[in-house]
C-alpha positions in Angstrom: 117.4 67.8 265.3 119.7 68.3 268.3 118.4 70.9 271.0 119.7 71.7 274.4 117.0 72.0 277.1 118.3 72.7 281.2 121.7 71.6 280.1 121.0 68.0 278.7 120.6 67.1 274.8 117.8 66.1 273.2 116.7 64.6 269.7 113.8 66.5 268.9 111.7 65.8 265.6 108.4 67.9 264.3 106.8 64.2 264.4 108.0 63.0 267.7 106.9 66.6 269.4 103.3 66.1 267.8 103.1 62.5 269.0 104.2 63.4 272.4 101.5 66.2 272.7 98.8 64.0 271.4 96.1 63.6 274.0 97.4 66.3 276.3 94.8 68.6 277.2 96.3 72.4 276.9 96.6 74.6 280.4 95.3 78.1 280.7 98.3 80.1 278.3 99.3 83.0 280.6 102.8 83.5 279.3 104.9 82.1 276.5 103.0 79.6 274.1 103.6 77.1 271.5 101.0 76.5 268.6 100.9 72.4 268.2 98.4 71.2 265.9 95.3 73.6 266.6 96.0 74.2 270.2 97.7 76.7 272.3 100.2 75.2 274.8 102.1 77.1 277.5 106.0 76.5 276.6 106.9 75.3 279.9 103.8 72.6 279.6 105.3 71.6 276.3 108.6 71.4 278.0 107.7 69.3 280.7 106.1 66.4 278.0 108.9 66.4 275.8 112.0 66.3 278.3 110.2 64.5 280.9 111.9 67.1 283.3 110.4 69.4 286.1 109.4 73.1 285.1 111.7 74.7 287.0 114.7 73.2 285.3 114.2 75.4 282.0 113.3 78.4 281.1 110.4 78.8 278.6 112.7 80.7 276.2 114.7 77.6 275.7 111.3 75.5 275.1 110.4 78.4 272.4 113.9 78.1 270.6 113.5 74.7 269.9 110.2 74.4 269.1 111.0 77.3 266.5 113.5 75.5 264.9 111.4 72.8 264.7 108.8 74.8 262.6 106.1 75.5 265.5 104.4 78.6 265.8 105.6 80.6 269.3 104.0 83.4 270.7 106.4 85.2 273.6 104.1 86.7 276.6 102.8 90.5 275.9 104.5 93.4 277.3 103.4 95.1 280.3 100.5 97.8 279.8 102.7 100.4 281.1 105.2 99.7 278.2 102.7 100.4 275.5 102.2 103.8 276.4 102.9 105.7 272.8 102.5 109.3 273.6 106.3 110.3 274.5 104.9 112.7 276.7 103.0 110.3 278.6 105.8 107.8 278.7 108.0 110.1 280.4 105.5 110.9 282.8 105.1 107.4 283.8 109.1 107.1 284.1 109.0 109.9 286.5 106.3 108.6 288.6 103.5 110.7 290.4 104.7 113.8 292.4 104.1 113.3 296.3 101.8 115.6 297.7 102.9 117.5 300.9 
């Protein structure tokens, strides 16, 4: 499959990605991730291994889109804790901030 990562075209296949990631130890996942085999890899690590480019040259989203198109399971970073407030009153209060005491 042809995909564009960091403005460069790449011909990727699921088997090719599996072969490239064979023997690569996963780094700790703190954001977006890709499940390859039974391991969870950070999206940027996968992108670096399969493209041989510096991690600063592409976004994790580019890698996630390409890996999802190849059939890999991808996970995005969880939302911030403040965004998960369920009660509408708490959400409005959080958006307004805390009043300043005089």
